[in-house]
C-alpha positions in Angstrom: 73.3 72.3 118.8 72.3 71.1 115.0 73.0 67.6 113.4 73.0 67.4 109.5 71.5 64.0 109.0 72.8 63.9 105.1 72.5 60.1 105.1 74.2 56.8 107.3 77.8 57.1 106.9 80.4 55.3 108.8 80.9 58.4 111.1 77.1 58.5 111.9 78.6 55.6 114.5 80.6 57.7 116.2 79.7 58.2 119.9 77.9 61.4 120.5 78.6 64.3 122.6 76.8 64.8 125.9 74.1 67.3 125.0 74.2 66.7 121.6 72.5 63.4 120.6 72.6 64.2 117.1 75.2 62.8 114.3 77.0 64.4 111.7 78.4 63.7 108.5 80.5 66.0 106.0 80.5 65.5 102.5 82.3 67.7 99.5 79.7 70.2 98.2 79.7 70.0 94.3 79.4 72.5 92.5 76.9 71.5 89.7 74.8 69.8 92.4 72.9 72.8 94.5 71.5 71.4 97.9 68.5 73.3 99.2 68.1 73.3 103.2 65.4 73.1 105.2 64.9 74.9 108.8 62.9 73.3 111.4 62.6 74.5 115.2 59.4 72.6 115.7 59.9 68.7 114.2 62.0 66.4 116.7 65.6 65.6 115.4 65.3 63.1 112.6 66.0 59.5 113.0 68.7 58.0 111.0 66.3 55.4 108.1 67.7 52.8 106.7 69.0 53.6 103.5 66.8 52.7 100.5 67.8 49.8 98.3 68.9 52.4 95.3 71.0 54.3 97.6 74.6 55.0 96.3 77.3 54.0 98.1 77.7 56.9 100.5 73.9 56.2 101.1 72.7 59.1 99.0 69.7 58.8 97.0 70.6 59.2 93.6 67.6 62.0 93.0 68.1 63.7 96.5 69.3 67.1 96.4 67.8 68.7 99.8 69.5 69.0 102.4 67.3 69.4 105.8 68.9 71.7 108.8 67.3 71.2 112.1 67.8 74.0 115.2 67.1 73.4 118.3 64.1 75.4 120.0 65.5 75.9 123.0 68.9 77.5 121.4 69.0 81.6 121.6 69.4 81.3 117.7 65.8 79.5 117.5 64.1 82.9 117.8 66.1 85.1 115.4 65.4 82.4 112.7 61.7 82.4 113.7 61.3 86.3 113.3 63.9 86.1 110.2 61.6 83.9 108.3 58.5 85.6 109.8 59.4 89.4 108.8 60.7 87.8 105.5 57.2 87.0 104.6 55.7 89.7 106.3 57.6 92.0 104.2 56.9 90.3 101.1 53.4 90.2 102.1 53.5 94.1 102.4 55.8 94.7 99.3 52.8 93.1 97.5 49.9 94.7 98.5 51.8 98.0 98.4 52.0 97.3 95.2 48.7 96.6 94.0 47.5 99.5 95.5 49.5 101.4 93.7 48.4 99.8 90.8 44.9 101.0 91.3 42.6 103.7 89.9 41.7 106.5 92.3 38.5 104.2 92.9 36.9 103.3 96.0 36.2 99.8 95.5 39.3 98.9 93.4 41.1 100.0 96.4 39.3 97.7 98.8 39.4 94.7 96.4 42.9 95.4 96.2 43.4 95.6 100.1 40.9 92.7 100.3 43.0 90.3 98.2 46.3 91.1 100.1 44.8 91.2 103.5 42.4 87.9 103.7 43.0 88.2 107.6 42.8 91.9 108.8 46.0 93.9 109.0 47.7 95.3 111.6 48.0 99.0 112.6 51.8 98.9 111.4 50.7 97.0 108.3 48.6 100.0 107.9 51.2 102.2 108.3 53.4 100.5 106.2 51.5 100.2 102.9 50.5 104.1 103.3 53.7 105.3 103.2 55.2 103.0 100.4 51.7 102.6 97.7 50.1 105.8 98.6 53.5 107.9 97.9 53.4 106.6 94.4 50.1 107.2 93.9 48.6 109.8 96.3 45.1 110.1 94.9 44.7 106.3 96.5 45.7 107.4 100.1 42.4 108.8 101.5 40.6 105.6 100.2 43.0 103.0 101.3 43.2 105.0 104.9 39.6 104.8 105.0 39.6 101.0 104.3 42.4 100.4 106.9 40.1 102.2 109.3 37.3 99.9 108.8 39.2 96.7 108.7 42.6 96.7 110.4 43.3 96.4 114.0 43.8 100.2 114.9 44.4 101.5 118.5 45.2 105.1 117.2 44.0 106.4 114.3 45.4 109.5 114.7 48.5 108.0 113.4 47.3 106.6 110.1 45.5 110.1 109.9 48.8 111.5 110.3 50.8 109.4 107.8 48.6 110.5 105.2 48.9 114.0 105.9 52.6 114.4 105.8 52.3 112.2 102.3 50.0 115.3 101.4 52.3 118.1 102.8 55.0 116.3 100.9 52.4 116.3 97.5 51.6 120.5 98.9 48.0 119.1 98.3 46.3 122.0 100.7 42.6 121.5 99.5 42.8 117.8 100.2 44.7 118.4 103.9 41.7 120.7 104.8 39.0 118.2 103.6 40.9 115.2 105.4 41.2 117.4 108.5 37.4 117.6 108.4 36.9 114.1 107.9 39.0 113.1 110.3 37.2 115.3 113.0 33.6 114.1 111.9 35.0 110.6 112.8 36.1 111.2 116.0 39.6 111.2 115.9 41.3 113.8 118.5 44.3 115.3 117.0 47.9 115.5 118.3 50.7 117.8 118.0 52.2 115.6 115.4 48.7 116.6 113.2 49.2 120.1 114.0 52.9 120.2 113.2 51.9 118.4 109.8 48.8 120.4 108.7 51.0 123.7 109.9 54.1 122.8 108.0 52.2 122.1 104.8 50.2 125.3 104.5 53.9 127.2 105.1 54.9 124.7 102.3 52.2 125.6 99.9 52.6 129.0 100.5 49.7 129.8 102.9 51.1 131.1 106.0 48.2 133.0 106.9 46.5 129.5 107.2 49.5 128.1 109.0 48.7 131.0 111.4 45.2 129.8 111.4 45.9 126.5 112.3 48.6 127.3 114.9 45.7 129.4 117.0 43.5 126.4 117.4 46.1 124.3 119.2 44.6 125.4 122.5 41.5 124.3 121.7 42.2 120.9 121.2 44.5 120.9 124.4 47.8 120.8 122.1 50.6 122.2 122.9 53.6 123.2 120.3 56.4 121.6 120.3 59.8 123.6 119.0 59.3 122.2 115.5 55.6 123.7 115.6 57.3 127.1 116.7 60.0 126.7 114.1 56.9 126.4 111.3 55.0 129.2 112.6 57.5 131.9 113.6 58.4 131.6 109.9 54.6 131.5 108.8 54.2 135.0 110.8 57.5 136.2 109.1 55.7 135.3 105.6 52.0 136.4 106.5 53.4 140.0 106.9 53.1 139.8 110.8 56.5 140.7 112.3 55.6 141.2 115.4 54.1 137.8 116.4 57.0 136.4 114.9 59.8 138.2 117.1 57.6 137.5 120.1 57.8 133.9 119.6 61.5 134.2 119.0 62.1 136.1 122.0 60.3 133.6 124.0 62.2 130.9 122.7 65.3 133.0 124.0 63.8 133.3 127.1 62.6 129.6 127.7 66.6 128.9 126.0 64.6 126.5 123.4 66.8 125.3 120.5 67.6 127.1 117.9 67.7 125.8 113.9 68.3 127.7 111.0 64.7 127.7 109.8 64.1 130.1 113.3 66.8 132.0 112.8 67.0 132.6 109.0 63.1 133.8 108.8 63.8 136.1 112.0 66.9 137.6 110.1 64.6 137.9 106.8 62.2 140.0 109.2 64.4 142.6 110.3 66.0 142.6 107.2 62.3 143.5 105.7 61.7 146.1 108.5 64.8 147.9 108.1 66.3 146.4 111.3 69.7 145.5 109.9 71.5 145.6 113.0 68.7 143.3 114.9 69.5 140.9 112.0 73.1 140.8 112.2 72.4 140.6 116.3 70.5 137.1 115.4 73.4 135.8 113.0 75.8 136.4 115.8 73.5 134.8 118.8 72.8 131.9 116.9 76.3 131.3 116.4 77.0 131.8 120.1 74.3 129.3 120.8 76.2 127.0 119.0 73.7 126.7 116.2 75.5 126.2 112.5 74.4 128.5 109.7 73.3 126.7 106.5 73.4 127.9 102.9 69.7 129.5 103.9 71.0 131.2 106.4 74.1 132.5 105.3 72.2 133.6 101.8 69.8 135.6 104.1 72.7 137.5 105.6 73.9 138.5 102.4 71.0 139.8 100.8 70.1 142.0 104.6 73.7 143.1 104.5 73.5 144.0 100.8 70.1 145.9 101.5 72.0 147.7 104.4 74.7 148.7 102.0 77.6 147.1 104.3 79.8 145.5 101.7 82.6 145.4 104.1 80.0 143.1 106.2 79.1 141.2 103.0 83.0 140.3 102.3 83.2 139.2 106.1 80.3 136.8 105.9 81.4 135.5 102.7 84.7 134.4 103.8 83.2 133.5 106.7 80.9 130.9 104.5 83.8 129.7 102.4 85.8 129.3 105.8 83.3 126.9 106.7 83.4 125.1 103.3 79.3 125.7 102.5 78.7 125.7 98.9 77.5 128.8 97.3 74.4 128.6 94.9 73.0 130.8 92.5 71.4 133.1 95.1 74.5 133.4 97.2 76.2 134.6 93.9 72.9 137.1 93.5 73.3 138.4 97.2 76.7 139.3 96.1 76.3 140.9 93.4 73.3 143.0 94.5 75.5 144.2 97.4 78.8 145.4 95.7 77.1 147.1 92.9 74.7 148.6 94.9 77.8 150.0 97.1 79.8 150.6 93.9 82.6 147.7 94.9 83.7 147.5 91.2 86.6 145.3 91.5 84.6 143.2 94.3 81.6 143.1 91.8 83.9 142.1 88.8 85.8 139.4 90.6 82.1 138.2 91.5 80.9 138.2 87.5 84.2 136.8 86.3 83.6 133.9 88.9 80.0 133.3 87.6 81.7 133.0 84.1 84.4 130.8 85.1 81.7 128.2 86.7 79.5 128.7 83.5 76.5 130.0 85.6 73.6 131.4 84.1 73.3 135.2 84.4 70.3 137.5 83.4 69.8 140.5 82.1 68.9 141.8 85.8 72.3 140.6 86.6 74.1 142.3 83.5 72.2 145.8 84.1 73.4 145.9 87.4 76.6 145.9 86.6 76.5 147.9 83.8 74.7 150.9 86.2 77.6 150.3 88.7 80.1 150.4 86.0 78.4 153.8 84.1 78.6 155.3 87.6 82.6 154.5 88.1 83.7 155.4 85.0 84.7 151.4 84.5 84.1 151.6 80.8 86.6 148.4 79.2 84.4 146.4 82.4 81.3 147.5 81.0 82.4 147.2 77.1 83.4 143.5 78.5 80.6 142.9 80.0 78.0 143.8 77.0 79.9 142.0 74.5 79.2 139.2 76.6 75.3 139.8 76.3 75.3 140.4 72.9 77.1 136.8 72.1 75.2 135.0 74.7 72.9 132.3 73.2 70.3 132.4 76.0 67.4 134.9 75.5 67.1 135.3 78.7 70.9 137.5 78.4 70.0 139.7 75.8 70.6 142.9 76.2 67.1 145.0 76.4 66.7 149.0 76.9 68.3 149.4 80.0 71.3 147.6 78.9 71.6 149.6 76.3 70.7 153.2 78.3 73.1 152.1 80.6 75.8 152.2 78.4 75.3 155.4 76.9 75.2 156.6 80.5 78.7 155.1 80.4 79.8 156.8 77.2 78.5 160.5 78.2 80.1 160.4 81.2 83.5 160.6 79.4 82.0 162.8 76.7 82.6 160.1 74.2 80.2 161.2 71.2 81.2 158.5 69.4 80.7 155.6 71.4 77.0 156.9 72.6 76.0 157.9 69.1 77.2 153.9 68.1 75.2 152.5 70.9 72.1 154.6 70.3 72.3 153.2 66.7 72.7 150.0 67.7 69.8 150.5 70.4 67.4 151.2 67.4 68.7 148.6 65.0 67.8 145.8 67.9 64.4 147.4 68.1 64.2 149.6 71.3 63.2 153.2 70.9 64.8 155.8 73.0 63.3 156.5 76.0 64.1 159.1 78.5 66.8 158.4 80.0 68.9 157.7 76.8 68.1 161.0 75.8 68.5 162.5 79.1 72.3 160.6 78.9 72.6 161.8 75.3 71.7 165.8 75.8 74.4 165.2 79.2 77.2 163.9 76.5 76.5 167.0 74.1 77.0 169.2 76.8 79.7 167.8 78.0 81.4 167.9 74.4 80.5 171.5 74.0 77.8 170.6 71.4 75.1 172.9 71.7 72.7 172.4 68.0 73.3 168.9 69.2 71.6 168.9 72.2 69.1 171.0 70.3 68.4 168.5 67.9 68.4 165.7 70.8 65.3 168.3 72.4 63.5 168.2 69.7 63.8 163.7 69.3 61.7 164.1 72.7 59.2 165.7 71.2 59.5 163.4 67.7 59.1 160.2 70.0 56.0 161.7 72.2 58.1 161.7 75.5 57.3 164.4 78.2 60.0 165.4 80.0 60.5 164.9 83.7 62.1 166.6 86.4 65.6 164.7 85.7 65.6 165.6 82.3 65.0 169.4 83.3 67.8 169.1 85.7 70.0 167.7 83.0 69.3 171.1 80.7 70.1 172.6 83.7 73.2 171.6 84.0 74.2 172.1 80.5 73.2 175.5 80.8 75.7 175.8 83.6 78.7 174.7 81.1 77.3 176.7 77.8 79.0 179.6 76.8 76.9 182.8 77.4 76.7 183.5 73.3 74.7 180.0 72.8 73.4 179.6 76.2 69.6 181.3 74.4 69.4 177.5 72.7 69.5 176.1 76.1 67.2 178.3 77.8 64.6 178.1 75.1 64.7 173.9 75.8 64.3 174.4 79.6 61.3 176.8 78.7 59.7 174.2 76.2 60.0 171.7 79.3 59.2 173.6 82.3 57.6 176.9 82.0 58.4 178.0 85.7 62.2 177.0 85.6 62.4 178.7 82.1 61.2 181.9 84.1 63.8 181.2 86.8 66.8 181.0 84.9 65.8 184.2 82.2 65.8 186.1 85.9 68.8 184.6 86.8 70.6 185.8 83.3 68.9 189.0 83.2 71.6 191.2 84.8 69.0 194.2 84.7 66.6 191.5 87.7 67.3 192.3 90.9 68.3 189.7 93.4 65.2 189.9 95.3 62.9 189.6 92.4 64.5 186.2 91.7 64.7 184.8 95.1 61.0 185.1 94.9 60.9 183.2 91.8 63.6 180.8 92.9 61.6 180.1 96.7 58.4 179.6 94.6 59.8 176.9 92.1 61.6 175.1 94.9 58.8 174.9 97.3 56.8 173.7 94.7 59.4 171.0 93.0 59.6 167.3 94.6 62.1 166.7 96.9 64.4 164.3 95.1 65.3 167.7 92.5 65.3 170.5 94.9 69.2 170.1 95.6 70.2 169.1 92.3 67.9 172.6 90.7 69.7 174.9 93.6 73.2 173.2 92.7 72.5 173.6 89.2 71.4 177.2 89.4 74.2 178.2 91.6 76.7 176.9 88.8 75.2 179.2 86.4 75.0 182.4 89.0 78.7 181.5 89.4 79.6 181.0 85.7 77.7 184.5 84.7 79.8 186.5 87.3 76.5 187.0 89.6 77.7 186.3 92.9 74.8 188.4 94.4 72.0 186.0 93.0 74.0 183.0 94.1 74.3 184.2 97.8 70.3 184.9 97.5 69.5 181.5 96.3 71.7 180.1 98.8 70.0 181.5 101.7 66.4 180.8 99.8 67.6 177.0 100.2 68.8 177.3 103.6 65.3 179.0 104.4 63.7 175.9 103.0 65.7 173.2 104.4 67.4 172.5 101.3 71.2 172.4 102.5 70.8 171.8 106.4 73.9 171.3 108.5 76.5 173.2 106.0 77.9 174.9 109.2 79.1 173.3 112.7 80.6 174.7 115.7 82.2 173.6 118.7 84.5 175.1 121.2 87.7 173.7 119.4 86.4 173.9 115.9 84.2 175.3 113.2 83.4 173.5 110.0 82.1 173.8 106.7 80.6 170.9 105.2 80.6 170.7 101.3 80.0 167.1 100.5 77.3 166.7 97.8 77.5 170.2 96.6 78.1 171.5 92.9 81.5 173.4 92.4 79.3 176.8 91.9 77.4 176.0 95.4 80.6 175.2 97.2 82.1 178.4 95.9 79.1 180.6 96.7 78.9 178.9 100.3 82.6 179.6 101.1 82.4 182.9 100.4 79.1 183.2 102.3 81.2 181.3 105.3 84.3 183.5 105.0 81.9 187.0 105.4 80.6 185.4 108.1 84.1 184.9 110.0 84.8 188.5 109.1 81.7 189.3 110.7 83.0 187.4 113.8 86.0 189.5 113.9 84.5 192.9 112.8 82.2 192.3 116.2 85.1 191.3 118.6 82.7 188.8 120.2 84.0 185.2 121.4 86.5 185.3 118.8 87.1 182.2 116.3 88.0 177.9 117.5 91.5 176.9 117.4 90.8 174.9 114.2 88.8 175.7 111.0 87.8 173.2 108.4 86.7 172.5 105.3 85.0 169.0 104.3 84.5 168.1 100.9 84.6 164.5 100.8 86.9 162.4 98.4 84.6 160.6 96.1 83.9 161.9 92.4 81.6 164.7 92.5 77.8 164.5 90.6 78.3 167.7 88.9 81.6 167.4 87.3 84.1 164.9 86.2 86.5 165.3 89.2 86.5 165.6 92.9 85.1 168.4 94.8 88.4 168.2 96.7 90.9 168.7 93.7 89.0 171.5 92.2 88.5 173.3 95.9 92.3 172.9 96.5 92.9 174.8 93.4 90.3 177.4 94.0 91.5 177.8 97.6 95.3 178.5 96.2 94.0 181.2 94.0 92.3 182.8 96.7 95.5 182.2 98.7 93.6 181.3 101.6 95.6 179.3 104.4 93.5 176.2 104.3 95.6 173.1 103.9 94.8 169.0 102.8 94.9 167.5 105.7 97.2 164.6 106.0 95.4 162.1 108.5 91.5 163.0 107.3 90.6 162.6 103.7 88.3 165.4 102.0 89.7 168.1 104.9 91.1 171.4 104.5 92.6 172.6 107.8 93.8 175.8 109.2 94.3 177.6 112.4 92.2 180.8 113.7 95.8 182.9 113.8 96.5 182.0 110.2 92.7 182.3 109.1 92.8 185.5 111.0 95.6 187.6 109.6 94.5 186.4 106.5 90.9 187.9 106.6 92.7 191.1 108.4 94.5 191.6 105.2 91.8 191.6 102.9 88.2 192.8 103.0 85.5 190.0 103.0 84.2 191.2 99.8 87.7 190.7 97.9 88.1 187.1 99.5 86.2 185.2 96.8 87.1 186.7 93.1 84.9 184.4 90.4 
């Protein structure tokens, strides 16, 4: 126990308790007279001195403001007091050393002088670690210099610890060249690196965007007798993925699963991204589900990686599920989250969902750049969201951020939007705005403008827009020629020559084929040969559009024989594959993706085939016949193919009816089809 011998007082004459051979006196504290207490565990209890002559009435010296507190060295409290006092002094000394080192210039002499002044006695290894962590973080330039001084002057048992401290600092500052230099110095000093050293260097390389270096250091580990731990594997899986070595990354991931390592979000995010990059979207989804089953909670990075992967996979329904789960788990979305959602919904043409994300970004005053705006405008142009596109375009023009202002692609999308609805005034207005903003019309704008004039029946404006192409020095491409073909299919016969002239000037071979098509004196066989040669030399992406537009023109000109010849040539070249399928219970005709003329031509040929089967008396027809048109908007017309085809079937009095439970399908029984086919000759089935 402790005695507080402030002064002699009557209370000091009280008998002492056993083991407490001290006296205690208590006096009220004066707020205006602070009292300092000195604690000692070394000195014996002070004896009560005689009061000085000038003592006050209570035995206190008028000038005394010091209070002594003695602690029994045998008390458990004594060790704590000693440690606290010693720790306080040590902390103060190390803080001063760190401050002095942090103020130094990166010069060896200055650093040595500061540390020698701070440590008159050799510092311990722990002192060195603390000072390096504190001071070098403020001035990383002095880290290596301070490290050398401590290695030479401190009581260091394991040098690798100090090297690891400085390597971690360099990793934090992303200084790869200095990391490599320190590694070389470490080896020259004969210091054996440990797992922490390799883990730090590998993660530093990854943080500096040098995945190949991370892999290189990982492969060095066996040379130094080091075995990777889970943190190292996590960093290296990511490094392999970033370096493009997907096979090695997935091999390490499979090993992690087989040996039941504890997975973490970094590993899972990396493997998901690798699967996404290689197109293995099912693999990405499997990893996502496996990590949750293993108890690893997805973080924001994992969720964003999955949203991006499923957007690339064109699985917007999965994107919606993952986003809903993210909200339920209270993971706060970032700008990258909204970007992934916009990518997914705009690519899949999920208009309502994309616009909901856009308005949420607006409500949160989030920066939206021109790339995201253009994705939205392109989607709106494709699905006919006129009002939404106009709202987005107004927002772009009103934005104060130069990164959000409309560019050439923005204007192109708006022209495409208006051309899809044959809004000539809207398309021309946007074109004038575009020129006023300093952008020249490009091939995409002129293609859309010509389509707009074609739908509006303004053939002279089609020719005028074509002349603009030459004035601007733009060469027609395959898409432009396909647009002219599409316009020709809807042009009255008396004005068709104007459009054919534009086609011939754009592509002489295509123009020659169109002339053979229009010329009623030209044989179907000569037309077939010319068309086959054209399609054989055309790029793959334009083969089917050319066929569709040419068959539209055949049907519009009542050239069904040439249309059938073209269909046969296209099938021989593999352009139209799997149009007909047959099972024991159903024969089907698949027209999805075809233009109206191509669909009607294909139906004509199919009905002739069915009629031939009945005439030959072979196996007969199956119980069910079906025609699949799809239910979406048709690329080559303003309406869906299903609606137009239903009207055509009614004209033919064909017994096909829309299936109530299968959208886009028209079905009939073999009995009804047989009766219909027998009442008419095959040549009369399709009247064009």
